[in-house]
FIDOKOL-368048 format. One record per atom (N, C-alpha, C): chain; atom name; residue in three letters; x, y, z. Coordinates in steps of 0.2 Angstrom, whole numbers, plus 5000, padded with zeros to 4 digits. Layout:
N
{'A' 'CA' 'ALA' {X Y Z}},
...
! end
This chain:
89
{'A' 'N' 'MET' {4893 5016 5066}},
{'A' 'CA' 'MET' {4893 5020 5072}},
{'A' 'C' 'MET' {4893 5015 5078}},
{'A' 'N' 'ALA' {4891 5009 5077}},
{'A' 'CA' 'ALA' {4891 5005 5083}},
{'A' 'C' 'ALA' {4898 5003 5085}},
{'A' 'N' 'ALA' {4903 5002 5080}},
{'A' 'CA' 'ALA' {4910 5000 5083}},
{'A' 'C' 'ALA' {4912 5007 5087}},
{'A' 'N' 'ARG' {4910 5013 5086}},
{'A' 'CA' 'ARG' {4913 5019 5089}},
{'A' 'C' 'ARG' {4909 5018 5096}},
{'A' 'N' 'ALA' {4903 5016 5096}},
{'A' 'CA' 'ALA' {4900 5016 5103}},
{'A' 'C' 'ALA' {4903 5011 5107}},
{'A' 'N' 'SER' {4905 5005 5105}},
{'A' 'CA' 'SER' {4908 5001 5109}},
{'A' 'C' 'SER' {4915 5002 5111}},
{'A' 'N' 'GLY' {4919 5007 5108}},
{'A' 'CA' 'GLY' {4926 5008 5109}},
{'A' 'C' 'GLY' {4931 5006 5104}},
{'A' 'N' 'LEU' {4928 5002 5101}},
{'A' 'CA' 'LEU' {4933 4997 5096}},
{'A' 'C' 'LEU' {4934 5003 5090}},
{'A' 'N' 'ARG' {4940 5002 5087}},
{'A' 'CA' 'ARG' {4941 5006 5081}},
{'A' 'C' 'ARG' {4941 5002 5076}},
{'A' 'N' 'PRO' {4939 5006 5069}},
{'A' 'CA' 'PRO' {4938 5001 5064}},
{'A' 'C' 'PRO' {4946 4999 5062}},
{'A' 'N' 'SER' {4945 4993 5059}},
{'A' 'CA' 'SER' {4952 4990 5057}},
{'A' 'C' 'SER' {4955 4995 5051}},
{'A' 'N' 'TRP' {4962 4994 5052}},
{'A' 'CA' 'TRP' {4965 4998 5047}},
{'A' 'C' 'TRP' {4968 4993 5041}},
{'A' 'N' 'PRO' {4969 4995 5035}},
{'A' 'CA' 'PRO' {4971 4991 5030}},
{'A' 'C' 'PRO' {4978 4988 5031}},
{'A' 'N' 'THR' {4978 4982 5029}},
{'A' 'CA' 'THR' {4984 4978 5031}},
{'A' 'C' 'THR' {4991 4981 5029}},
{'A' 'N' 'TRP' {4991 4984 5022}},
{'A' 'CA' 'TRP' {4996 4987 5020}},
{'A' 'C' 'TRP' {4998 4993 5025}},
{'A' 'N' 'THR' {4994 4997 5027}},
{'A' 'CA' 'THR' {4995 5003 5031}},
{'A' 'C' 'THR' {4999 5001 5038}},
{'A' 'N' 'LEU' {4996 4996 5040}},
{'A' 'CA' 'LEU' {4999 4992 5046}},
{'A' 'C' 'LEU' {5006 4989 5045}},
{'A' 'N' 'GLY' {5007 4987 5040}},
{'A' 'CA' 'GLY' {5013 4984 5038}},
{'A' 'C' 'GLY' {5018 4989 5038}},
{'A' 'N' 'VAL' {5016 4995 5035}},
{'A' 'CA' 'VAL' {5022 5001 5033}},
{'A' 'C' 'VAL' {5023 5003 5041}},
{'A' 'N' 'LEU' {5018 5004 5044}},
{'A' 'CA' 'LEU' {5020 5006 5052}},
{'A' 'C' 'LEU' {5023 5002 5056}},
{'A' 'N' 'TYR' {5021 4995 5055}},
{'A' 'CA' 'TYR' {5027 4990 5059}},
{'A' 'C' 'TYR' {5034 4991 5055}},
{'A' 'N' 'GLY' {5035 4992 5048}},
{'A' 'CA' 'GLY' {5041 4992 5046}},
{'A' 'C' 'GLY' {5045 4998 5048}},
{'A' 'N' 'LEU' {5042 5004 5049}},
{'A' 'CA' 'LEU' {5044 5010 5050}},
{'A' 'C' 'LEU' {5046 5010 5057}},
{'A' 'N' 'THR' {5043 5007 5062}},
{'A' 'CA' 'THR' {5044 5006 5069}},
{'A' 'C' 'THR' {5051 5002 5069}},
{'A' 'N' 'LEU' {5051 4996 5066}},
{'A' 'CA' 'LEU' {5058 4992 5066}},
{'A' 'C' 'LEU' {5063 4997 5063}},
{'A' 'N' 'LEU' {5062 5000 5057}},
{'A' 'CA' 'LEU' {5067 5003 5055}},
{'A' 'C' 'LEU' {5070 5009 5059}},
{'A' 'N' 'ALA' {5066 5012 5062}},
{'A' 'CA' 'ALA' {5068 5017 5067}},
{'A' 'C' 'ALA' {5072 5014 5073}},
{'A' 'N' 'CYS' {5071 5009 5076}},
{'A' 'CA' 'CYS' {5074 5005 5080}},
{'A' 'C' 'CYS' {5081 5003 5078}},
{'A' 'N' 'GLY' {5081 5001 5073}},
{'A' 'CA' 'GLY' {5088 4998 5069}},
{'A' 'C' 'GLY' {5092 5004 5068}},
{'A' 'N' 'TRP' {5089 5010 5067}},
{'A' 'CA' 'TRP' {5093 5016 5064}},
{'A' 'C' 'TRP' {5096 5019 5071}},
{'A' 'N' 'ILE' {5093 5018 5077}},
{'A' 'CA' 'ILE' {5096 5020 5083}},
{'A' 'C' 'ILE' {5101 5014 5085}},
{'A' 'N' 'LEU' {5099 5008 5085}},
{'A' 'CA' 'LEU' {5103 5003 5088}},
{'A' 'C' 'LEU' {5110 5002 5084}},
{'A' 'N' 'GLY' {5108 5002 5077}},
{'A' 'CA' 'GLY' {5114 5000 5073}},
{'A' 'C' 'GLY' {5120 5005 5073}},
{'A' 'N' 'PRO' {5121 5011 5073}},
{'A' 'CA' 'PRO' {5126 5015 5075}},
{'A' 'C' 'PRO' {5128 5014 5083}},
{'A' 'N' 'LEU' {5125 5013 5087}},
{'A' 'CA' 'LEU' {5127 5012 5094}},
{'A' 'C' 'LEU' {5131 5005 5094}},
{'A' 'N' 'ARG' {5128 5000 5090}},
{'A' 'CA' 'ARG' {5132 4994 5090}},
{'A' 'C' 'ARG' {5138 4994 5086}},
{'A' 'N' 'VAL' {5139 4998 5080}},
{'A' 'CA' 'VAL' {5146 4998 5077}},
{'A' 'C' 'VAL' {5150 5003 5081}},
{'A' 'N' 'MET' {5148 5009 5084}},
{'A' 'CA' 'MET' {5153 5013 5087}},
{'A' 'C' 'MET' {5154 5012 5094}},
{'A' 'N' 'VAL' {5150 5009 5098}},
{'A' 'CA' 'VAL' {5151 5008 5104}},
{'A' 'C' 'VAL' {5152 5000 5107}},
{'A' 'N' 'VAL' {5148 4996 5105}},
{'A' 'CA' 'VAL' {5148 4990 5107}},
{'A' 'C' 'VAL' {5153 4985 5104}},
{'A' 'N' 'ALA' {5153 4986 5097}},
{'A' 'CA' 'ALA' {5158 4982 5094}},
{'A' 'C' 'ALA' {5165 4983 5095}},
{'A' 'N' 'PRO' {5168 4988 5096}},
{'A' 'CA' 'PRO' {5174 4990 5098}},
{'A' 'C' 'PRO' {5177 4986 5105}},
{'A' 'N' 'LEU' {5171 4984 5110}},
{'A' 'CA' 'LEU' {5173 4983 5115}},
{'A' 'C' 'LEU' {5172 4975 5115}},
{'A' 'N' 'ILE' {5168 4972 5112}},
{'A' 'CA' 'ILE' {5166 4964 5113}},
{'A' 'C' 'ILE' {5167 4962 5106}},
{'A' 'N' 'GLY' {5169 4965 5100}},
{'A' 'CA' 'GLY' {5168 4962 5094}},
{'A' 'C' 'GLY' {5162 4962 5090}},
{'A' 'N' 'PRO' {5163 4962 5083}},
{'A' 'CA' 'PRO' {5156 4964 5080}},
{'A' 'C' 'PRO' {5152 4957 5080}},
{'A' 'N' 'LEU' {5153 4951 5080}},
{'A' 'CA' 'LEU' {5149 4946 5081}},
{'A' 'C' 'LEU' {5145 4946 5087}},
{'A' 'N' 'ALA' {5148 4947 5093}},
{'A' 'CA' 'ALA' {5145 4947 5099}},
{'A' 'C' 'ALA' {5140 4954 5100}},
{'A' 'N' 'ALA' {5142 4959 5096}},
{'A' 'CA' 'ALA' {5138 4965 5096}},
{'A' 'C' 'ALA' {5131 4963 5091}},
{'A' 'N' 'VAL' {5132 4960 5087}},
{'A' 'CA' 'VAL' {5126 4958 5083}},
{'A' 'C' 'VAL' {5121 4953 5088}},
{'A' 'N' 'GLY' {5125 4950 5091}},
{'A' 'CA' 'GLY' {5122 4945 5096}},
{'A' 'C' 'GLY' {5118 4948 5101}},
{'A' 'N' 'LEU' {5121 4954 5103}},
{'A' 'CA' 'LEU' {5117 4958 5108}},
{'A' 'C' 'LEU' {5112 4961 5105}},
{'A' 'N' 'GLU' {5112 4964 5099}},
{'A' 'CA' 'GLU' {5107 4967 5096}},
{'A' 'C' 'GLU' {5101 4964 5094}},
{'A' 'N' 'ALA' {5102 4957 5092}},
{'A' 'CA' 'ALA' {5097 4954 5089}},
{'A' 'C' 'ALA' {5090 4953 5094}},
{'A' 'N' 'PRO' {5092 4950 5100}},
{'A' 'CA' 'PRO' {5086 4950 5105}},
{'A' 'C' 'PRO' {5083 4957 5106}},
{'A' 'N' 'LEU' {5086 4963 5106}},
{'A' 'CA' 'LEU' {5082 4969 5106}},
{'A' 'C' 'LEU' {5078 4971 5100}},
{'A' 'N' 'LEU' {5080 4968 5095}},
{'A' 'CA' 'LEU' {5075 4969 5088}},
{'A' 'C' 'LEU' {5071 4965 5089}},
{'A' 'N' 'THR' {5071 4960 5091}},
{'A' 'CA' 'THR' {5065 4954 5092}},
{'A' 'C' 'THR' {5060 4956 5097}},
{'A' 'N' 'ALA' {5063 4959 5101}},
{'A' 'CA' 'ALA' {5058 4962 5108}},
{'A' 'C' 'ALA' {5054 4968 5104}},
{'A' 'N' 'VAL' {5057 4971 5100}},
{'A' 'CA' 'VAL' {5054 4977 5097}},
{'A' 'C' 'VAL' {5048 4975 5093}},
{'A' 'N' 'MET' {5050 4968 5089}},
{'A' 'CA' 'MET' {5045 4966 5084}},
{'A' 'C' 'MET' {5038 4964 5088}},
{'A' 'N' 'VAL' {5041 4959 5093}},
{'A' 'CA' 'VAL' {5034 4958 5098}},
{'A' 'C' 'VAL' {5030 4963 5101}},
{'A' 'N' 'LEU' {5033 4968 5103}},
{'A' 'CA' 'LEU' {5030 4974 5107}},
{'A' 'C' 'LEU' {5027 4978 5102}},
{'A' 'N' 'THR' {5029 4979 5096}},
{'A' 'CA' 'THR' {5025 4983 5091}},
{'A' 'C' 'THR' {5019 4979 5089}},
{'A' 'N' 'ILE' {5018 4973 5089}},
{'A' 'CA' 'ILE' {5013 4969 5086}},
{'A' 'C' 'ILE' {5007 4969 5092}},
{'A' 'N' 'ALA' {5010 4968 5098}},
{'A' 'CA' 'ALA' {5006 4968 5105}},
{'A' 'C' 'ALA' {5003 4975 5106}},
{'A' 'N' 'TRP' {5007 4980 5104}},
{'A' 'CA' 'TRP' {5004 4988 5104}},
{'A' 'C' 'TRP' {4999 4989 5100}},
{'A' 'N' 'MET' {5000 4986 5093}},
{'A' 'CA' 'MET' {4995 4987 5088}},
{'A' 'C' 'MET' {4988 4983 5090}},
{'A' 'N' 'GLU' {4989 4977 5093}},
{'A' 'CA' 'GLU' {4983 4974 5095}},
{'A' 'C' 'GLU' {4980 4977 5100}},
{'A' 'N' 'ARG' {4983 4980 5106}},
{'A' 'CA' 'ARG' {4980 4983 5111}},
{'A' 'C' 'ARG' {4976 4988 5110}},
{'A' 'N' 'LEU' {4978 4992 5104}},
{'A' 'CA' 'LEU' {4974 4998 5102}},
{'A' 'C' 'LEU' {4969 4996 5096}},
{'A' 'N' 'ASN' {4968 4990 5097}},
{'A' 'CA' 'ASN' {4963 4986 5092}},
{'A' 'C' 'ASN' {4964 4988 5085}},
{'A' 'N' 'LEU' {4970 4989 5083}},
{'A' 'CA' 'LEU' {4971 4991 5076}},
{'A' 'C' 'LEU' {4971 4984 5071}},
{'A' 'N' 'ILE' {4973 4978 5074}},
{'A' 'CA' 'ILE' {4972 4971 5072}},
{'A' 'C' 'ILE' {4969 4966 5076}},
{'A' 'N' 'ASP' {4967 4961 5072}},
{'A' 'CA' 'ASP' {4964 4956 5077}},
{'A' 'C' 'ASP' {4969 4950 5077}},
{'A' 'N' 'ARG' {4967 4945 5080}},
{'A' 'CA' 'ARG' {4972 4940 5083}},
{'A' 'C' 'ARG' {4973 4935 5077}},
{'A' 'N' 'ARG' {4970 4935 5072}},
{'A' 'CA' 'ARG' {4970 4930 5066}},
{'A' 'C' 'ARG' {4978 4930 5064}},
{'A' 'N' 'PRO' {4981 4924 5064}},
{'A' 'CA' 'PRO' {4988 4923 5061}},
{'A' 'C' 'PRO' {4989 4924 5053}},
{'A' 'N' 'VAL' {4984 4925 5050}},
{'A' 'CA' 'VAL' {4985 4927 5043}},
{'A' 'C' 'VAL' {4986 4934 5042}},
{'A' 'N' 'ARG' {4982 4937 5046}},
{'A' 'CA' 'ARG' {4983 4945 5046}},
{'A' 'C' 'ARG' {4990 4948 5049}},
{'A' 'N' 'ARG' {4992 4944 5054}},
{'A' 'CA' 'ARG' {4998 4946 5056}},
{'A' 'C' 'ARG' {5004 4944 5052}},
{'A' 'N' 'ALA' {5003 4938 5049}},
{'A' 'CA' 'ALA' {5008 4937 5044}},
{'A' 'C' 'ALA' {5009 4941 5038}},
{'A' 'N' 'ALA' {5003 4943 5037}},
{'A' 'CA' 'ALA' {5003 4949 5031}},
{'A' 'C' 'ALA' {5006 4955 5033}},
{'A' 'N' 'ILE' {5005 4957 5039}},
{'A' 'CA' 'ILE' {5008 4963 5041}},
{'A' 'C' 'ILE' {5015 4963 5042}},
{'A' 'N' 'GLY' {5018 4957 5044}},
{'A' 'CA' 'GLY' {5025 4956 5045}},
{'A' 'C' 'GLY' {5028 4956 5037}},
{'A' 'N' 'LEU' {5025 4953 5034}},
{'A' 'CA' 'LEU' {5028 4952 5027}},
{'A' 'C' 'LEU' {5028 4959 5023}},
{'A' 'N' 'THR' {5023 4963 5024}},
{'A' 'CA' 'THR' {5022 4970 5021}},
{'A' 'C' 'THR' {5028 4973 5025}},
{'A' 'N' 'GLY' {5029 4973 5031}},
{'A' 'CA' 'GLY' {5033 4978 5035}},
{'A' 'C' 'GLY' {5040 4976 5033}},
{'A' 'N' 'ALA' {5042 4969 5031}},
{'A' 'CA' 'ALA' {5049 4967 5030}},
{'A' 'C' 'ALA' {5050 4970 5023}},
! end
């Protein structure tokens, strides 16, 4: 009850957060992949299209972890973040 009174949420299991992280990245790739293949690749070539998509996916990775941290779903321990990333991969 003390955690609820202070506004902090209880910590979710690492595997649950890893699945949430992985599904977020999968959804982003599901949207960006066809756009890359059907729109960008014919214009600039497949290798350059992948080069444009990679920074966007990296930004989604960073923003997803920052979002989870802001909601107090995870703490700042690197081991926990690494476990979430490996589970989501």
